[in-house]
A tleap script that builds the chain and sets N, CA, C and O, in Angstrom:
source leaprc.protein.ff14SB
mol = sequence {
  NMET LYS VAL TYR GLY ILE LYS THR CYS GLY
  SER VAL LYS LYS ALA LEU LYS PHE PHE LYS
  ASP LYS GLY ILE GLU TYR GLU PHE VAL ASP
  PHE LYS LYS THR PRO VAL GLY CYS LYS LYS
  ILE GLU GLU TRP LEU GLU LYS ILE ASP ILE
  ASP THR LEU PHE ASN LYS ARG GLY THR LYS
  TYR ARG GLN LEU LYS LEU LYS GLU LEU ASN
  LEU ASP ASP GLU GLY LYS LYS LYS TRP LEU
  CYS LYS GLU ASN ILE LEU ILE LYS ARG PRO
  VAL ILE GLU LEU ASP ASN GLY ASP VAL ILE
  VAL GLY PHE ASP GLU GLU LYS TYR LYS GLU
  ILE ARG CGLY
}
set mol.1.N position { -10.636 2.592 14.185 }
set mol.1.CA position { -9.239 2.720 13.862 }
set mol.1.C position { -8.866 3.392 12.658 }
set mol.1.O position { -9.677 3.516 11.740 }
set mol.2.N position { -7.617 3.867 12.586 }
set mol.2.CA position { -7.155 4.562 11.298 }
set mol.2.C position { -6.071 3.899 10.689 }
set mol.2.O position { -5.175 3.401 11.371 }
set mol.3.N position { -6.083 3.853 9.389 }
set mol.3.CA position { -4.893 3.209 8.695 }
set mol.3.C position { -4.424 4.276 7.780 }
set mol.3.O position { -5.159 4.870 6.990 }
set mol.4.N position { -3.157 4.482 7.934 }
set mol.4.CA position { -2.372 5.591 7.176 }
set mol.4.C position { -1.524 4.840 6.172 }
set mol.4.O position { -0.913 3.810 6.455 }
set mol.5.N position { -1.525 5.418 4.985 }
set mol.5.CA position { -0.694 4.882 3.940 }
set mol.5.C position { -0.977 5.565 2.565 }
set mol.5.O position { -1.504 6.677 2.514 }
set mol.6.N position { -0.625 4.893 1.497 }
set mol.6.CA position { -0.960 5.354 0.222 }
set mol.6.C position { -1.609 4.244 -0.644 }
set mol.6.O position { -1.194 3.086 -0.580 }
set mol.7.N position { -2.631 4.609 -1.453 }
set mol.7.CA position { -3.447 3.535 -2.082 }
set mol.7.C position { -2.633 2.619 -2.992 }
set mol.7.O position { -2.950 1.438 -3.132 }
set mol.8.N position { -1.556 3.177 -3.628 }
set mol.8.CA position { -0.809 2.279 -4.529 }
set mol.8.C position { 0.171 1.301 -3.812 }
set mol.8.O position { 0.760 0.459 -4.490 }
set mol.9.N position { 0.357 1.376 -2.538 }
set mol.9.CA position { 1.340 0.518 -1.699 }
set mol.9.C position { 0.683 -0.804 -1.615 }
set mol.9.O position { -0.491 -0.954 -1.278 }
set mol.10.N position { 1.538 -1.802 -1.953 }
set mol.10.CA position { 1.131 -3.275 -1.918 }
set mol.10.C position { 0.754 -3.674 -0.552 }
set mol.10.O position { -0.249 -4.366 -0.377 }
set mol.11.N position { 1.534 -3.260 0.484 }
set mol.11.CA position { 1.235 -3.609 2.002 }
set mol.11.C position { -0.021 -2.982 2.476 }
set mol.11.O position { -0.766 -3.527 3.290 }
set mol.12.N position { -0.229 -1.845 1.953 }
set mol.12.CA position { -1.436 -1.103 2.436 }
set mol.12.C position { -2.646 -1.787 1.746 }
set mol.12.O position { -3.675 -1.939 2.404 }
set mol.13.N position { -2.585 -2.198 0.492 }
set mol.13.CA position { -3.693 -2.892 -0.151 }
set mol.13.C position { -4.054 -4.232 0.527 }
set mol.13.O position { -5.219 -4.588 0.703 }
set mol.14.N position { -2.984 -4.941 0.889 }
set mol.14.CA position { -3.132 -6.277 1.670 }
set mol.14.C position { -3.843 -6.038 2.939 }
set mol.14.O position { -4.770 -6.779 3.267 }
set mol.15.N position { -3.432 -4.959 3.739 }
set mol.15.CA position { -4.041 -4.609 4.983 }
set mol.15.C position { -5.498 -4.203 4.819 }
set mol.15.O position { -6.375 -4.693 5.532 }
set mol.16.N position { -5.738 -3.337 3.910 }
set mol.16.CA position { -7.225 -2.981 3.758 }
set mol.16.C position { -8.146 -4.178 3.281 }
set mol.16.O position { -9.308 -4.256 3.680 }
set mol.17.N position { -7.638 -5.037 2.483 }
set mol.17.CA position { -8.328 -6.254 2.112 }
set mol.17.C position { -8.560 -7.144 3.318 }
set mol.17.O position { -9.642 -7.689 3.534 }
set mol.18.N position { -7.518 -7.261 4.075 }
set mol.18.CA position { -7.624 -8.068 5.295 }
set mol.18.C position { -8.824 -7.558 6.222 }
set mol.18.O position { -9.697 -8.321 6.638 }
set mol.19.N position { -8.779 -6.222 6.494 }
set mol.19.CA position { -9.729 -5.652 7.399 }
set mol.19.C position { -11.186 -5.710 6.757 }
set mol.19.O position { -12.183 -5.949 7.437 }
set mol.20.N position { -11.215 -5.486 5.489 }
set mol.20.CA position { -12.482 -5.501 4.699 }
set mol.20.C position { -13.115 -7.010 4.808 }
set mol.20.O position { -14.281 -7.234 5.133 }
set mol.21.N position { -12.218 -7.922 4.506 }
set mol.21.CA position { -12.699 -9.451 4.608 }
set mol.21.C position { -13.125 -9.849 5.986 }
set mol.21.O position { -13.993 -10.706 6.150 }
set mol.22.N position { -12.533 -9.247 6.973 }
set mol.22.CA position { -12.852 -9.579 8.429 }
set mol.22.C position { -13.944 -8.717 8.986 }
set mol.22.O position { -14.328 -8.920 10.138 }
set mol.23.N position { -14.476 -7.761 8.245 }
set mol.23.CA position { -15.533 -6.907 8.614 }
set mol.23.C position { -15.092 -5.870 9.738 }
set mol.23.O position { -15.895 -5.431 10.562 }
set mol.24.N position { -13.869 -5.548 9.705 }
set mol.24.CA position { -13.218 -4.586 10.665 }
set mol.24.C position { -13.302 -3.221 10.018 }
set mol.24.O position { -12.759 -2.973 8.941 }
set mol.25.N position { -14.084 -2.245 10.796 }
set mol.25.CA position { -14.173 -0.988 10.216 }
set mol.25.C position { -12.944 -0.193 10.400 }
set mol.25.O position { -12.247 -0.422 11.389 }
set mol.26.N position { -12.594 0.741 9.531 }
set mol.26.CA position { -11.436 1.531 9.614 }
set mol.26.C position { -11.652 2.880 8.820 }
set mol.26.O position { -12.528 2.962 7.960 }
set mol.27.N position { -10.875 3.862 9.120 }
set mol.27.CA position { -10.785 5.077 8.337 }
set mol.27.C position { -9.402 5.067 7.690 }
set mol.27.O position { -8.375 4.826 8.326 }
set mol.28.N position { -9.442 5.359 6.305 }
set mol.28.CA position { -8.236 5.359 5.619 }
set mol.28.C position { -7.696 6.904 5.412 }
set mol.28.O position { -8.412 7.794 4.952 }
set mol.29.N position { -6.443 7.074 5.785 }
set mol.29.CA position { -5.797 8.360 5.547 }
set mol.29.C position { -4.713 8.220 4.536 }
set mol.29.O position { -3.754 7.476 4.739 }
set mol.30.N position { -4.850 8.923 3.453 }
set mol.30.CA position { -3.814 8.750 2.428 }
set mol.30.C position { -2.759 9.838 2.626 }
set mol.30.O position { -3.095 11.022 2.664 }
set mol.31.N position { -1.567 9.475 2.745 }
set mol.31.CA position { -0.564 10.452 2.929 }
set mol.31.C position { -0.395 11.478 1.864 }
set mol.31.O position { 0.013 12.614 2.106 }
set mol.32.N position { -0.736 11.027 0.619 }
set mol.32.CA position { -0.540 11.936 -0.545 }
set mol.32.C position { -1.572 13.011 -0.515 }
set mol.32.O position { -1.281 14.115 -0.976 }
set mol.33.N position { -2.808 12.775 0.009 }
set mol.33.CA position { -3.857 13.672 -0.088 }
set mol.33.C position { -3.862 14.421 1.298 }
set mol.33.O position { -4.176 15.611 1.293 }
set mol.34.N position { -3.549 13.831 2.432 }
set mol.34.CA position { -3.522 14.383 3.752 }
set mol.34.C position { -2.182 14.041 4.494 }
set mol.34.O position { -2.044 13.082 5.254 }
set mol.35.N position { -1.183 14.988 4.158 }
set mol.35.CA position { 0.041 14.753 4.803 }
set mol.35.C position { 0.035 14.591 6.332 }
set mol.35.O position { -0.733 15.289 6.993 }
set mol.36.N position { 0.821 13.742 6.904 }
set mol.36.CA position { 0.838 13.679 8.368 }
set mol.36.C position { 1.894 14.615 8.847 }
set mol.36.O position { 2.996 14.707 8.305 }
set mol.37.N position { 1.518 15.300 9.877 }
set mol.37.CA position { 2.393 16.433 10.338 }
set mol.37.C position { 3.423 15.679 11.410 }
set mol.37.O position { 3.324 14.499 11.746 }
set mol.38.N position { 4.403 16.591 11.858 }
set mol.38.CA position { 5.326 16.179 12.893 }
set mol.38.C position { 4.695 15.738 14.191 }
set mol.38.O position { 5.154 14.820 14.871 }
set mol.39.N position { 3.565 16.471 14.518 }
set mol.39.CA position { 2.913 16.150 15.831 }
set mol.39.C position { 2.556 14.736 15.849 }
set mol.39.O position { 2.871 14.022 16.802 }
set mol.40.N position { 1.826 14.240 14.703 }
set mol.40.CA position { 1.385 12.811 14.672 }
set mol.40.C position { 2.509 11.927 14.659 }
set mol.40.O position { 2.482 10.881 15.307 }
set mol.41.N position { 3.587 12.298 13.906 }
set mol.41.CA position { 4.790 11.378 13.906 }
set mol.41.C position { 5.365 11.272 15.272 }
set mol.41.O position { 5.717 10.160 15.665 }
set mol.42.N position { 5.494 12.303 16.026 }
set mol.42.CA position { 5.955 12.328 17.337 }
set mol.42.C position { 4.998 11.485 18.316 }
set mol.42.O position { 5.506 10.832 19.227 }
set mol.43.N position { 3.702 11.503 18.132 }
set mol.43.CA position { 2.825 10.626 18.908 }
set mol.43.C position { 3.118 9.118 18.597 }
set mol.43.O position { 3.106 8.278 19.496 }
set mol.44.N position { 3.384 8.802 17.273 }
set mol.44.CA position { 3.658 7.442 17.017 }
set mol.44.C position { 5.011 7.022 17.638 }
set mol.44.O position { 5.126 5.900 18.133 }
set mol.45.N position { 6.030 7.896 17.621 }
set mol.45.CA position { 7.313 7.711 18.112 }
set mol.45.C position { 7.318 7.464 19.691 }
set mol.45.O position { 8.227 6.865 20.265 }
set mol.46.N position { 6.273 7.959 20.280 }
set mol.46.CA position { 6.166 7.641 21.797 }
set mol.46.C position { 5.876 6.181 21.973 }
set mol.46.O position { 6.188 5.622 23.024 }
set mol.47.N position { 5.282 5.525 20.972 }
set mol.47.CA position { 4.824 4.098 21.001 }
set mol.47.C position { 5.659 3.064 20.333 }
set mol.47.O position { 5.682 1.888 20.697 }
set mol.48.N position { 6.380 3.578 19.288 }
set mol.48.CA position { 7.220 2.712 18.431 }
set mol.48.C position { 8.536 3.338 18.252 }
set mol.48.O position { 8.724 4.529 18.499 }
set mol.49.N position { 9.501 2.495 17.799 }
set mol.49.CA position { 10.832 2.941 17.625 }
set mol.49.C position { 10.965 3.566 16.243 }
set mol.49.O position { 10.271 3.162 15.310 }
set mol.50.N position { 11.842 4.538 16.105 }
set mol.50.CA position { 12.039 5.363 14.884 }
set mol.50.C position { 12.441 4.366 13.717 }
set mol.50.O position { 12.029 4.583 12.578 }
set mol.51.N position { 13.150 3.404 13.970 }
set mol.51.CA position { 13.664 2.500 12.960 }
set mol.51.C position { 12.433 1.634 12.459 }
set mol.51.O position { 12.416 1.177 11.316 }
set mol.52.N position { 11.511 1.450 13.273 }
set mol.52.CA position { 10.281 0.688 12.815 }
set mol.52.C position { 9.442 1.568 11.856 }
set mol.52.O position { 8.843 1.007 10.939 }
set mol.53.N position { 9.359 2.902 12.008 }
set mol.53.CA position { 8.591 3.749 11.309 }
set mol.53.C position { 9.382 4.276 10.018 }
set mol.53.O position { 8.753 4.638 9.023 }
set mol.54.N position { 10.652 4.306 10.061 }
set mol.54.CA position { 11.444 4.961 9.007 }
set mol.54.C position { 11.701 3.877 7.986 }
set mol.54.O position { 12.288 2.866 8.373 }
set mol.55.N position { 11.306 3.980 6.660 }
set mol.55.CA position { 11.439 3.091 5.637 }
set mol.55.C position { 12.701 3.358 4.874 }
set mol.55.O position { 12.831 4.329 4.129 }
set mol.56.N position { 13.686 2.398 5.104 }
set mol.56.CA position { 14.982 2.479 4.505 }
set mol.56.C position { 15.047 1.701 3.097 }
set mol.56.O position { 16.031 1.764 2.359 }
set mol.57.N position { 13.887 0.962 2.811 }
set mol.57.CA position { 13.890 0.057 1.673 }
set mol.57.C position { 13.109 0.701 0.513 }
set mol.57.O position { 12.951 0.076 -0.536 }
set mol.58.N position { 12.649 1.869 0.677 }
set mol.58.CA position { 11.753 2.363 -0.429 }
set mol.58.C position { 12.572 3.125 -1.421 }
set mol.58.O position { 13.737 3.437 -1.174 }
set mol.59.N position { 11.923 3.450 -2.630 }
set mol.59.CA position { 12.566 4.162 -3.669 }
set mol.59.C position { 12.950 5.562 -3.252 }
set mol.59.O position { 14.027 6.056 -3.583 }
set mol.60.N position { 12.013 6.218 -2.489 }
set mol.60.CA position { 12.363 7.650 -2.146 }
set mol.60.C position { 13.629 7.721 -1.298 }
set mol.60.O position { 14.463 8.608 -1.479 }
set mol.61.N position { 13.758 6.777 -0.373 }
set mol.61.CA position { 15.022 6.699 0.423 }
set mol.61.C position { 16.298 6.750 -0.435 }
set mol.61.O position { 17.261 7.490 -0.237 }
set mol.62.N position { 16.158 5.874 -1.389 }
set mol.62.CA position { 17.417 5.736 -2.459 }
set mol.62.C position { 17.433 7.042 -3.252 }
set mol.62.O position { 18.519 7.600 -3.406 }
set mol.63.N position { 16.355 7.563 -3.753 }
set mol.63.CA position { 16.433 8.731 -4.531 }
set mol.63.C position { 17.046 9.932 -3.839 }
set mol.63.O position { 17.826 10.674 -4.435 }
set mol.64.N position { 16.692 10.118 -2.585 }
set mol.64.CA position { 17.272 11.230 -1.724 }
set mol.64.C position { 18.645 10.920 -1.254 }
set mol.64.O position { 19.243 11.770 -0.594 }
set mol.65.N position { 19.195 9.793 -1.529 }
set mol.65.CA position { 20.517 9.365 -1.058 }
set mol.65.C position { 20.645 9.603 0.460 }
set mol.65.O position { 21.632 10.163 0.937 }
set mol.66.N position { 19.636 9.167 1.182 }
set mol.66.CA position { 19.693 9.366 2.623 }
set mol.66.C position { 20.688 8.480 3.224 }
set mol.66.O position { 21.301 8.930 4.192 }
set mol.67.N position { 20.954 7.303 2.819 }
set mol.67.CA position { 21.961 6.421 3.390 }
set mol.67.C position { 23.286 7.215 3.595 }
set mol.67.O position { 23.948 7.096 4.626 }
set mol.68.N position { 23.630 8.009 2.594 }
set mol.68.CA position { 24.856 8.655 2.665 }
set mol.68.C position { 24.983 9.687 3.742 }
set mol.68.O position { 26.077 10.012 4.204 }
set mol.69.N position { 23.777 10.225 4.155 }
set mol.69.CA position { 23.827 11.180 5.286 }
set mol.69.C position { 23.976 10.610 6.673 }
set mol.69.O position { 24.084 11.347 7.653 }
set mol.70.N position { 23.982 9.210 6.757 }
set mol.70.CA position { 24.151 8.686 8.145 }
set mol.70.C position { 23.273 9.331 9.202 }
set mol.70.O position { 23.759 9.731 10.260 }
set mol.71.N position { 21.964 9.435 8.915 }
set mol.71.CA position { 21.014 10.167 9.857 }
set mol.71.C position { 20.992 9.540 11.248 }
set mol.71.O position { 21.018 8.327 11.458 }
set mol.72.N position { 20.937 10.569 12.243 }
set mol.72.CA position { 20.670 10.033 13.570 }
set mol.72.C position { 19.171 10.081 13.729 }
set mol.72.O position { 18.466 10.388 12.768 }
set mol.73.N position { 18.645 9.781 14.940 }
set mol.73.CA position { 17.168 9.576 15.086 }
set mol.73.C position { 16.475 10.942 14.916 }
set mol.73.O position { 15.337 10.961 14.444 }
set mol.74.N position { 17.036 11.985 15.239 }
set mol.74.CA position { 16.457 13.377 15.094 }
set mol.74.C position { 16.446 13.693 13.482 }
set mol.74.O position { 15.472 14.205 12.930 }
set mol.75.N position { 17.519 13.364 12.872 }
set mol.75.CA position { 17.502 13.590 11.492 }
set mol.75.C position { 16.504 12.734 10.621 }
set mol.75.O position { 15.979 13.185 9.603 }
set mol.76.N position { 16.287 11.478 11.097 }
set mol.76.CA position { 15.216 10.565 10.526 }
set mol.76.C position { 13.904 11.275 10.827 }
set mol.76.O position { 13.080 11.405 9.922 }
set mol.77.N position { 13.674 11.719 11.995 }
set mol.77.CA position { 12.403 12.351 12.396 }
set mol.77.C position { 12.090 13.540 11.413 }
set mol.77.O position { 11.003 13.596 10.839 }
set mol.78.N position { 13.045 14.467 11.239 }
set mol.78.CA position { 12.897 15.522 10.311 }
set mol.78.C position { 12.525 15.133 8.896 }
set mol.78.O position { 11.718 15.792 8.241 }
set mol.79.N position { 13.150 14.008 8.422 }
set mol.79.CA position { 12.884 13.626 7.025 }
set mol.79.C position { 11.427 12.999 7.058 }
set mol.79.O position { 10.671 13.246 6.118 }
set mol.80.N position { 11.055 12.291 7.987 }
set mol.80.CA position { 9.638 11.717 8.164 }
set mol.80.C position { 8.630 12.869 8.028 }
set mol.80.O position { 7.645 12.822 7.293 }
set mol.81.N position { 8.979 13.939 8.830 }
set mol.81.CA position { 7.977 15.051 8.741 }
set mol.81.C position { 7.862 15.688 7.424 }
set mol.81.O position { 6.780 16.077 6.985 }
set mol.82.N position { 9.057 15.806 6.744 }
set mol.82.CA position { 9.113 16.427 5.358 }
set mol.82.C position { 8.624 15.516 4.232 }
set mol.82.O position { 7.931 15.962 3.317 }
set mol.83.N position { 8.974 14.304 4.305 }
set mol.83.CA position { 8.649 13.341 3.227 }
set mol.83.C position { 7.826 12.194 3.847 }
set mol.83.O position { 8.409 11.194 4.267 }
set mol.84.N position { 6.588 12.306 3.911 }
set mol.84.CA position { 5.795 11.109 4.459 }
set mol.84.C position { 5.824 9.847 3.719 }
set mol.84.O position { 5.387 8.801 4.198 }
set mol.85.N position { 6.379 9.950 2.462 }
set mol.85.CA position { 6.576 8.679 1.648 }
set mol.85.C position { 7.654 7.780 2.419 }
set mol.85.O position { 7.730 6.570 2.201 }
set mol.86.N position { 8.464 8.427 3.312 }
set mol.86.CA position { 9.542 7.687 3.997 }
set mol.86.C position { 8.926 6.941 5.182 }
set mol.86.O position { 9.659 6.211 5.848 }
set mol.87.N position { 7.678 7.066 5.481 }
set mol.87.CA position { 7.019 6.341 6.521 }
set mol.87.C position { 6.722 4.991 6.130 }
set mol.87.O position { 6.107 4.827 5.076 }
set mol.88.N position { 7.090 3.933 6.867 }
set mol.88.CA position { 6.919 2.503 6.570 }
set mol.88.C position { 5.367 2.411 6.645 }
set mol.88.O position { 4.707 2.977 7.516 }
set mol.89.N position { 4.846 1.641 5.642 }
set mol.89.CA position { 3.326 1.514 5.586 }
set mol.89.C position { 2.887 0.181 5.641 }
set mol.89.O position { 3.619 -0.746 5.293 }
set mol.90.N position { 1.639 0.005 6.094 }
set mol.90.CA position { 0.669 0.963 6.652 }
set mol.90.C position { 1.013 1.243 8.133 }
set mol.90.O position { 1.620 0.425 8.824 }
set mol.91.N position { 0.577 2.492 8.599 }
set mol.91.CA position { 0.596 2.656 9.952 }
set mol.91.C position { -0.789 2.605 10.477 }
set mol.91.O position { -1.626 3.384 10.022 }
set mol.92.N position { -1.095 1.755 11.393 }
set mol.92.CA position { -2.388 1.509 11.990 }
set mol.92.C position { -2.507 2.061 13.445 }
set mol.92.O position { -1.739 1.713 14.342 }
set mol.93.N position { -3.500 2.924 13.606 }
set mol.93.CA position { -3.678 3.362 15.024 }
set mol.93.C position { -4.938 2.749 15.463 }
set mol.93.O position { -6.009 3.004 14.911 }
set mol.94.N position { -4.816 1.934 16.463 }
set mol.94.CA position { -5.893 1.191 17.021 }
set mol.94.C position { -6.650 2.202 18.080 }
set mol.94.O position { -6.143 3.171 18.644 }
set mol.95.N position { -7.912 1.747 18.190 }
set mol.95.CA position { -8.777 2.748 19.119 }
set mol.95.C position { -8.317 2.752 20.583 }
set mol.95.O position { -8.659 3.658 21.343 }
set mol.96.N position { -7.525 1.715 20.977 }
set mol.96.CA position { -6.880 1.667 22.345 }
set mol.96.C position { -5.553 2.463 22.402 }
set mol.96.O position { -4.908 2.482 23.450 }
set mol.97.N position { -5.138 3.111 21.313 }
set mol.97.CA position { -3.908 3.909 21.243 }
set mol.97.C position { -2.754 3.222 20.797 }
set mol.97.O position { -1.721 3.864 20.609 }
set mol.98.N position { -2.799 1.835 20.576 }
set mol.98.CA position { -1.588 1.201 20.087 }
set mol.98.C position { -1.330 1.459 18.652 }
set mol.98.O position { -2.274 1.774 17.926 }
set mol.99.N position { -0.095 1.348 18.172 }
set mol.99.CA position { 0.220 1.591 16.894 }
set mol.99.C position { 0.886 0.327 16.217 }
set mol.99.O position { 1.765 -0.269 16.840 }
set mol.100.N position { 0.517 -0.080 15.027 }
set mol.100.CA position { 1.037 -1.260 14.381 }
set mol.100.C position { 1.618 -0.701 12.941 }
set mol.100.O position { 0.931 -0.038 12.164 }
set mol.101.N position { 2.932 -1.058 12.718 }
set mol.101.CA position { 3.470 -0.585 11.423 }
set mol.101.C position { 3.814 -1.760 10.570 }
set mol.101.O position { 4.368 -2.757 11.033 }
set mol.102.N position { 3.460 -1.622 9.249 }
set mol.102.CA position { 3.663 -2.648 8.323 }
set mol.102.C position { 2.569 -3.567 8.200 }
set mol.102.O position { 1.599 -3.487 8.954 }
set mol.103.N position { 2.669 -4.515 7.215 }
set mol.103.CA position { 1.587 -5.599 7.070 }
set mol.103.C position { 1.977 -6.809 7.966 }
set mol.103.O position { 2.982 -7.480 7.734 }
set mol.104.N position { 1.150 -7.046 8.978 }
set mol.104.CA position { 1.425 -8.237 9.884 }
set mol.104.C position { 0.111 -8.904 10.208 }
set mol.104.O position { -0.620 -8.493 11.109 }
set mol.105.N position { -0.162 -9.926 9.460 }
set mol.105.CA position { -1.456 -10.557 9.636 }
set mol.105.C position { -1.618 -11.201 10.998 }
set mol.105.O position { -2.737 -11.241 11.509 }
set mol.106.N position { -0.645 -11.667 11.562 }
set mol.106.CA position { -0.725 -12.155 12.933 }
set mol.106.C position { -1.159 -11.104 14.009 }
set mol.106.O position { -1.974 -11.414 14.878 }
set mol.107.N position { -0.676 -10.023 13.947 }
set mol.107.CA position { -1.057 -8.810 14.814 }
set mol.107.C position { -2.471 -8.457 14.414 }
set mol.107.O position { -3.318 -8.216 15.275 }
set mol.108.N position { -2.742 -8.423 13.109 }
set mol.108.CA position { -4.095 -7.970 12.666 }
set mol.108.C position { -5.175 -8.919 13.240 }
set mol.108.O position { -6.288 -8.516 13.578 }
set mol.109.N position { -4.786 -10.161 13.325 }
set mol.109.CA position { -5.927 -11.103 13.814 }
set mol.109.C position { -6.276 -10.856 15.261 }
set mol.109.O position { -7.290 -11.358 15.746 }
set mol.110.N position { -5.515 -10.147 15.911 }
set mol.110.CA position { -5.796 -9.735 17.374 }
set mol.110.C position { -6.747 -8.579 17.391 }
set mol.110.O position { -7.306 -8.272 18.444 }
set mol.111.N position { -6.970 -7.891 16.227 }
set mol.111.CA position { -7.863 -6.736 16.323 }
set mol.111.C position { -9.258 -7.167 16.144 }
set mol.111.O position { -9.503 -7.933 15.212 }
set mol.112.N position { -10.194 -6.773 16.914 }
set mol.112.CA position { -11.472 -6.940 16.889 }
set mol.112.C position { -12.389 -6.057 16.038 }
set mol.112.O position { -12.219 -4.844 16.163 }
set mol.113.N position { -13.264 -6.449 15.255 }
set mol.113.CA position { -14.166 -5.589 14.439 }
set mol.113.C position { -15.217 -4.957 15.233 }
set mol.113.O position { -16.038 -4.216 14.693 }
savepdb mol mol.pdb
quit
């Protein structure tokens, strides 16, 4: 499976620790070093809702004053493509194709190493 995020994110750190402690193998993809393109974001959006993926609580969202733009789903998608930091973290792609967004220990317990 792949875990997408940034190393300094608290939720990402908790997720990686959880997987390491449980002996679950993963590949880590750092948004800052390897930006996620629109194609990948569109793949995720086939499986999850845009409001699940779009982080409205982060610093970047406030800095860019995106709330004032009243973005529709297409607008949110364009911003996610342009600013990966707006992606809620971590994004976990399971080997079966499922996608989990955010730190969710209960969902993680269902993952087999």
